[in-house]
C-alpha positions as CSV (number, residue, x, y, z in Angstrom):
1,M,0.1,0.1,-0.2
2,E,1.2,3.2,-0.8
3,Y,1.5,6.4,1.9
4,N,0.2,10.0,1.3
5,F,2.4,11.6,3.8
6,M,0.8,14.5,5.3
7,T,-0.1,17.4,8.2
8,K,-2.7,17.5,10.4
9,E,-3.8,20.9,8.6
10,G,-3.1,19.1,5.5
11,F,-5.0,16.5,6.5
12,D,-7.5,18.5,8.0
13,K,-8.5,20.3,4.7
14,L,-7.8,17.4,2.4
15,M,-11.1,15.7,4.9
16,E,-13.3,19.5,4.9
17,E,-12.9,19.4,0.9
18,I,-14.5,15.7,1.0
19,S,-17.4,17.5,3.3
20,R,-17.9,20.1,0.9
21,L,-18.1,18.2,-2.2
22,E,-20.6,15.7,-0.4
23,A,-22.6,18.1,1.1
24,E,-22.7,21.5,-1.1
25,E,-21.9,20.2,-4.4
26,R,-23.0,16.8,-4.8
27,P,-27.0,18.2,-4.1
28,K,-26.6,20.8,-6.7
29,I,-26.0,18.2,-9.5
30,Q,-28.6,16.4,-8.1
31,Q,-30.7,19.8,-8.8
32,Q,-29.9,20.0,-11.7
33,I,-30.1,16.9,-13.4
34,A,-33.8,16.4,-11.6
35,E,-34.4,20.0,-13.4
36,A,-32.8,18.5,-16.4
37,R,-35.4,15.3,-16.5
38,D,-38.5,17.7,-16.2
39,K,-37.5,18.9,-19.9
40,G,-38.5,16.3,-21.1
41,D,-36.8,13.8,-24.1
42,L,-33.5,12.9,-22.2
43,S,-32.0,11.8,-25.9
44,E,-31.2,15.4,-27.1
45,N,-31.1,17.1,-23.6
46,A,-27.7,18.9,-23.9
47,E,-28.7,20.1,-20.2
48,Y,-29.1,16.6,-19.1
49,D,-25.7,14.8,-20.4
50,A,-23.6,17.9,-18.9
51,A,-24.7,17.7,-15.8
52,R,-24.7,14.4,-16.3
53,E,-21.2,14.5,-16.9
54,A,-20.6,17.1,-14.0
55,Q,-21.7,14.2,-12.1
56,G,-18.9,11.7,-12.7
57,M,-16.2,14.2,-12.5
58,L,-17.2,15.0,-8.7
59,E,-17.7,11.2,-7.8
60,A,-14.3,10.4,-9.4
61,R,-12.6,13.7,-7.7
62,I,-14.6,12.9,-3.7
63,S,-13.4,8.9,-4.9
64,Q,-9.7,10.1,-5.1
65,L,-9.5,12.2,-2.3
66,K,-11.4,9.7,-0.2
67,T,-8.4,7.2,-1.3
68,T,-6.0,9.9,-0.4
69,A,-7.6,10.5,3.0
70,A,-7.2,6.4,3.7
71,Q,-3.8,6.3,2.5
72,A,-3.1,9.5,4.5
73,R,-0.1,8.8,7.1
74,I,-0.3,12.1,9.2
75,I,3.1,13.3,11.1
76,D,4.2,13.8,14.2
77,E,6.3,17.2,14.6
78,T,6.5,16.3,18.1
79,K,9.3,13.8,16.4
80,I,11.6,16.6,13.9
81,D,14.8,17.3,14.5
82,T,15.4,20.9,14.1
83,N,19.5,19.7,13.8
84,K,19.6,19.5,9.9
85,V,16.8,19.9,7.3
86,Q,13.7,17.5,6.9
87,L,10.6,17.1,5.9
88,L,7.9,20.0,8.2
89,T,11.1,21.9,9.1
90,K,11.3,25.9,8.2
91,V,14.5,26.7,6.6
92,K,15.7,30.7,5.9
93,V,18.3,29.8,3.7
94,K,20.6,33.5,1.7
95,N,20.9,33.2,-2.0
96,L,24.5,34.0,-2.4
97,T,24.9,35.3,-5.4
98,D,21.9,38.5,-4.7
99,K,22.0,37.9,-0.9
100,S,18.8,37.5,-0.8
101,I,16.9,35.5,2.1
102,T,13.6,33.4,2.2
103,V,12.8,30.8,4.4
104,Y,11.0,27.3,2.8
105,T,9.4,25.0,4.5
106,I,9.1,21.9,3.2
107,V,6.3,19.7,2.9
108,P,4.4,16.6,1.7
109,D,4.1,16.7,-2.3
110,N,0.4,17.2,-1.6
111,E,0.6,20.0,0.7
112,S,3.1,22.5,-1.6
113,N,2.2,26.0,-1.9
114,F,4.8,28.3,-3.6
115,K,2.9,31.8,-2.8
116,E,3.0,30.7,0.7
117,K,7.0,29.3,0.3
118,K,5.8,26.1,1.0
119,I,7.3,23.9,-0.9
120,S,7.6,20.1,-2.4
121,V,9.9,17.2,-0.4
122,N,10.6,16.4,-4.3
123,A,11.2,19.8,-5.7
124,P,14.8,20.2,-6.5
125,I,15.3,23.1,-3.6
126,A,14.0,20.5,-1.2
127,Q,16.1,17.5,-2.1
128,G,19.0,20.0,-2.2
129,L,18.5,21.4,1.2
130,I,17.9,18.1,2.8
131,G,20.2,16.4,5.4
132,K,22.3,20.0,5.5
133,K,22.7,21.5,9.0
134,K,22.4,25.6,9.8
135,G,26.0,26.9,8.4
136,D,26.2,24.6,5.2
137,I,25.6,25.9,1.7
138,A,23.8,24.0,-0.3
139,E,24.8,24.2,-4.3
140,I,21.6,23.0,-6.0
141,E,20.5,22.4,-9.9
142,V,17.5,24.4,-11.2
143,P,16.7,25.4,-14.5
144,I,18.0,28.4,-14.0
145,G,21.3,27.5,-13.2
146,K,23.0,26.7,-10.3
147,L,21.2,27.6,-6.9
148,R,24.4,28.6,-3.9
149,L,22.2,28.8,-0.8
150,E,23.8,29.3,2.8
151,I,21.0,27.8,5.4
152,L,20.6,30.4,8.3
153,E,18.3,28.8,10.6
154,I,16.7,25.1,10.8
155,S,12.8,25.6,12.7
156,M,9.3,24.2,13.2
């Protein structure tokens, strides 16, 4: 069985999404199907076909989310060592080329959000930082070239 590692926050968001889809979206689509059915002949009813297609897509999405939830393994944040960069740590880095400072949080794939500086554990930057300690310099190949990042701080 494949596991989906996630934070408690990520798992809670996943469960909220499942509940919202089941409680709000499913009834809306069922209502659209009922309204389209009331219009008569279903063989040439585009509204009915569109509603049925939307229902199929919604049910597939709910099924996918439920599978993800069933395979979820919540990471115990209390057992994370902040002496080195790893999953769920925040790492403050200094770009040695332009001297900019950025704080990244290393998260599971399904929780990444670059706008929030939450980067996937499988992203090149995260892969280059994992295992490094405060003061280390990571040289990371990215599409625009080589990044040289000095690790300034590691925290939760």
